[in-house]
Each structure stands twice: as structure tokens, then as C-alpha cells.
N, C-alpha and C positions, 0 to 999 in steps of 0.2 A: 696211759700207765695203768697196769693192774694194781689194785690196792687191797691189801689184806690187813685187818686189824685184829690183834690178839690181846688177851687179858693182861699179860705181863711179859717182861723181857725173856724169861725162861722159855715160855711158849714160843715167842718169836724166834729165839735161837734154834729151838727144836724144829720148827716148821721150815726155817730157812735152810737147815741142814738137809731136810727131806727134798726141798726144792733143788738144791745144788746136786744132790745125788741123782735125782730124776733127770736133770739137765745133762749130767755127765753120761748117764747110760744112753740117752737119746743121741748125744753127739757122737759117742763111740760107735753106736749102731749105724749112724748115717755116714760119718766121715772117718771113722777109725781112730779118733783121738778126741780128747777134751782138754782145751787150753783155757785156764782160768787165772784171773788176777785178783788177789785178795788185799783188803785193807786191814788196818789195825783197829783196836778198841775192845772194851770189856765184853760187850755182848757178842761181838764176832769171835772172840776166843772161846766163849761158851758154845757158839754155833759150830766152830770147827771141832770142838771136843765131841759134840753130838754126831758130827760127820763120820767119826770113827766107827760108830755103830751102824751106819748105813751101808747098803750094797753099792759099792763104787768100783768100777773097773780100773783099779789103781795103776796097773801096768801101762795103761793108755792115757794116763792123766799127766798134764804138765802144769805146774804152778809157778806163776810169776807174782811179783809184788806190785801193788798199785802205787805205793809210796813208802819212803823210808827216811828216817832221820840220819843225818850224817854224824855218826857216833861210832865208837869202837865196837869191835865184835864182842858179843856177849853182854853188852850194855842193856840194862833194864829199859832204856829209852828206845831200843831197837824193836821194830815190829817183828823182825825175823826171830828174835829171841823167844817171843811169845808164840809165834807161829810154830817153831820147833817144839816147844813145850806142850802146846795144845793139840797138835796134829802130826807133824812130820815124824816125830820119834815114835809114833804109834801105828803107822800104816806102812804097807809094803810098797812104798813109792820109790822107784829107782832114783838114786841120788842125782844123776845128771838131768832129771826131769823136775828138779826143784831149782829154780833160777832166781837167786837172790840179787837184789840191786847192789852193784859194786861201790858202795858208799865209802869204803875205806881207802879207795885209790886217791892219790894226791891231787890229780887233775880231775875235779868233779865234772866239768863240762865234757871232757873226753869220756869219762865214765858213763855219762848220760847217753852219749852217742853209741857207746859200746852196748849199753843195755837195749837200746832201740834195735840195734843189729841182731842181738840175741833173740829178741822177740820175733823179728822177721825171719830168722833162720829156722824157727819152729813153725810159724803160722804162714809164711810167705809174705809177699809184698803186694799191696800195703798190709801192714800188720792188722790181724783181725782176731780178737779174742772170742771164744764161745760164750764166756760169761765174765763180767766184771762185777765184783762186790764192792759197794760203796757205803760209807757211813755219812752222817751229816752232823757237823758241829753246831753248837748254839749260835755261832756267828755266821752260819750258812756255808762254811767251807766244806769241801769234800775232797777226797784224796788229800793232796797238800796244795790244792788250788785255794790260795789264801786271799781274803779280801784285800784289795788295793796292791797286791803283789804284781810285779810285771809278768809273772808266769801266766797270768790270766790272758795276756795278749799273745801268747805263743800259738801260732797256727801252722808253723812250718816244721815242727819237730814233734815226735810222739813222746819224748821223755825230756824233761828239763829240770833245772836247779832253781829252787826258790831263794828268797831272801831269808833272813833269820826270823823264825816264828817259834815262840815258846822255847827260846834258848838254842835252837838248832836250825841250820839250813837243812833243806830236804831235797831228795830226788823224788820226782813225781811223774806219773803219766799225765798227759795234757788232754785238752778237749778233743783234738782230732781223733786220737786212738780210742778214747772213751766213747765218742759218738759213732764210731764205726763198729763197735762190738755188736755181736749178734743179740746178746741179752745183757741187761744190767739189773742187778739185785740190790735194792736199797734196804738197809737194815737200820731202823731209826727207833730208839727207845729213850724214855725218860722225859719227865715234864719240862725240863729245861730246853727241850728241842721243839716245843710246840710252835713258837713263833717262826723259827727257821723252817719248820715243816710246812707252815701255811704259805711261806714264800716259795718253797719248792713246788707245792701243788699248783700254785698259780704261775709257774714258770717265770718267776720274777728274776730278771737279769741283774737285780741289785745285789743278789747273793751269788757266790760262785756255783753253788749246786743248781741254781735255776737255769744255768746255761747248758747243762747236760740234757741231751735229747731224751724224750720220754716214750716215744712210740714202742721202743723195744724194752721198756723197763717194767719191773715189778717192785712194789713197795711193801715191805713187811714192817709194821709199826705196832707198838703196844698202846693200850688205852691211855696211858699217861702222856705219851707223846702227842696223841691225837687231841687230847683235851676236849674242848667244845667245838672243834672245827667241824664244819658241815661239808662232808665229802661230795654232796650233790652239786656244789658249785664248780667242781673240777671239770675242765674242758680239754679236749684233745689238742695237743700242740701240733701245728702244721709241720709236715716233713717233706711234702712234695711241693715244689715251687716251679713256676715258669718265668722266663725272662725274655725280653725282646728289646731291640733297639735299631734305630737307623744309623746312618753314618756319624751323626752327632754324638752318639754315646757308645759306639761300637767298641772302642778300646776299653772303656770302663766295663762294659758288659763282659768282655772276655776275661778280665781279671776277677770280676765278681763270681763268674761261673766256676773258675778254678777254686776259689776259696770256699764256695758253698759245697762243692763236691768233696773237697778235702775234709770238711766237717761232717760229712755223711748225709747231706741232703740229696734227694733225688731231683735232679734239675732237668727240665725240658727247655731247650733253647729254641725259641720260635724265630730266630734270625735277628738281624741279617747274618747269613752264613759267612759273608766276607765283606770287607770294607768297599762299599760302592758309593762314591761321593755324591751322586745325584739320585739316590734311592728315596722312597717315600715311606714315612713311618706308619701310615695306616696299613700297609701291606704286611707288617709284622705285628702291630699292636692289636688289630682286629682278631686274628687267630688266637693270640694270647688271651684276649678278653673273652672270646667265646669258650675257650677251654676252662677259664676260671668260672664263668657263668654256669657251665654244665657240671662243675664239680670234678673235672678231670685233674685239676691241680688245686692245692689248698690256698696258696698265696701267689701273687704275681709281682714282677718288677718290670717297669717300663722306662726306657731311657730315650732321650733325644738331646739335642744341643742344650735347650733350656729346661726341658721337662714339661713345658706348657702344652705343646702340641699333643703329646701322648696322653696327657691328662684329659684334655678335651675329647680326644678320640675314644679313649677307653670308657668314659662315662656315657657314651652313646649306646653301649651294650647293656641290656637289662641284667641286673644281678651283679654288676661291677660297681664298686664304690672306690674310685681312684682319687688320690690326692697328691699334689706336688708337695714334697716334704723337704725341708731344709734345716730342721733342728730336731733335737732329741725329744723335746716335749711334744711336738706334733706327731712324731713317729710313734710314740707310746700312747698318747691320749687319742690320737686319730683312730687307733685300733680299739682301745678300751671303751671310748665314749661313742665314736661315730662308725665303728665297725668297718673301717676301710679294709679292703682285701687286696688292693693293688697300690704299690708304692711307686711313685713317679719321681724321677730325679733328672737333673741336667748334667750331661756328660761334659759340658763346657763351663759349668758354674761351680763345680766342686771337685776336689781331689779324691783319689782312691780311698785313703784312710777315713776321710769324713763320710764318704758314701758307704763304706763298709760298716762303720759304727751305726749309721742310721738304719741300714738294712738289718743289722743284727738286732737292734732295738725293735724294729717292726716285726721281725719273725718271732721274737720272744714275748711279744705282747698279745693279749687275748681280750676279746670283747667281754665287757663286764656283765651284760644282760641286766643292768640296773633298770628299775622301772622307768625312771625319767628319760633314759636313753632309748628304751623301747618305744616310749610314747612319742618322742621327737622323731625317731626314724620312721615310725608309722605315718606320721604326717608328711615326711619327705617322700615316702613310697606312694602316697596318695596323689602326689602331684602328676605322676605319669598315667594315672588311671582315667 
């Protein structure tokens, strides 16, 4: 993630407007249009007011909403109300290219499906925004992806309805469409955001914002939000993954590949390409492990019936640190403390949902580089010398 820190929220808003305008011009020059989704918030309204002053090819711009409270038209609680006041009433944007969330419709679930189709009608399938603007709440929420809400588990829809949060249900974009976007712009200001920002930078899955992919992201923050955080500890979040399995984990592999691809990961499937009851796991795990060792992929997933065989096999390849994982603590601490880069699981020992949760934790965790762990791993590395 590219990170820019500015003295105050006014400067953040101005620079963010410049960033959006430049991205719009580049998108129109390359693809003939610019499709953006915007969030609400005090600083974003200032940002959009600044966008009025920028050179933007408005006739080729399409604006969607990231989220919206289910409230009457014109309500001060509606993001659309502020969006119209700060930007839409001041620029020559064709009315049909401003696509508001249909939160006034009686059937909110049907309205969410309708909005997803509206996005697809503009961007194609699967829906793909050129830029999504996101904010970060003190509790770590982004869009209306709210802590402990069931909306966090939605991976089969691009738009969903939340539970009640701050007196309103909401319509929101979900992780799949956010993570597929070409660019994400985070705008984070205020000292009350410092703790949440630290979790975001560490890709901490304990906050909703930490699950949003970061390879395509830019963060604009003010000095107050940054506080005393040390940006040097930020580390790249893996986006390219490899997966392999023999017959014992084949069905689980196929389902995990679908979910990873839907969330925007670049997945290389090392096999098996088909279910062959008497195949041998080394034939698939060794190519996967070699690719991981050479840096072709960032992380790996290996499956067999129990997960034991693939673990033994993968650890024969230098540079691979594989572990059989069966609980969340090990999935997280194994990466943070022991720097594992290959997750091994048993296709016959756990169900899809458990395996998916463990995989998600594994991919969202990062090596801490703490001195004690560096010391211990150096001793482990010395064993093979």
C-alpha cells in the first residue's frame, strides 16, 4: 500500500481530490470512462468539494456509492444528501451517471441485488471499479462492513444489507467487489483513528478494514491519525497464492480456488487437475513448493487427506516453511512468529467453512520480524547448513 501523510485533514482532502482527478483522467484516456464508488464522512465531503476545482472529464465519469443508510430521501443521515451538496450539484455530470443506492425501496434485499446489477451494467461482469474511496471508523469498520455483523461473511454478493448500526440498517458494497477494484483510496484523519489505523496497516483481520486487499491501495492520512505509529514496520500483504492437492483434498481445493479468485487473489493451481483416486501428492506439492521457494507466489496452500503427507513433503524444499494447521491461533501465530509460508490442511479432517476461515487468517497474517523470532529462526536455518 502506498502511504502519504499530510499535516492536517484539509491538506489530506485537497491531495485526495488531486489523486482522484488524476486517476479519472488516466482511466478515461485508457478505457474511455472512469467508474468510482464514494463513501461518506466529514473529510470526504471536503475532498469532493475540492474535486470541483480539478480537471475531471465529467462526461465520462460514473459515480456509485460505497454504502448508504436506509433512510428517507433528503435525510441528513443519507450519504447521498451530502454527496449532492458537496459535489453533484456543482459539476456537469450527466444525471444518469450518478447511481444512488436504492435504499428507499421496501424490499431492501431485492434492492441490493438491483444495485449490483446496475454496477455490472456499467462495468461489465464481474463488476470492477476503477477507484473505490474508503474511510476508516475508530472501531475499524469501513464502508458499512461493521464489526461482528454477518455482512462480513458475505462472499457471494457484491452488495448486501447490514444489521442495525448507529440506528440504521445499511446497504453496502462487500469484500469481493472492493477487493476486485483497480484502485482503493483510503482517507483517514483524526487522532481517534490511530488505533484502527495501526490495525489496518498490519492487515489485522480483527477489524473489518484489515480484510480489504492492499496491493492496489493508497492511503492518505493526517499527522493526527498517524500519531506515533512507525510506518517502517508496514509489510506487503500477499496477493498471489498457489494451491495443490492430491485426491484426498481435491474437492476442498476446488472450492477454495473459487473463493480466493472471487476475492481478487491471483491463484495458481498446481493440481491435481482432476480427481484421480490413486495419484501421489509429491507430484503436485513439489512444483508448488519450488514456486514458493523461488518467489513466484507469495503464499501456498497444500492439501491431502490428513495434511500430514504434504507437510512432510513441502518442508523438504529449501525456503519453504510448511505447517499443518487446524486452529486459528496456529494459523495466525504460525505466520507472525514462525514465518510459515505454506498452509497445510486435511481434506478429510475438516469442512469447507473451517478450512476457509483458517486460510483467510493465514493470508491476512504477516511475519512480525520481532528480534526473538528472528533469532530462533536463524537457529532453525542453521540446522540444514
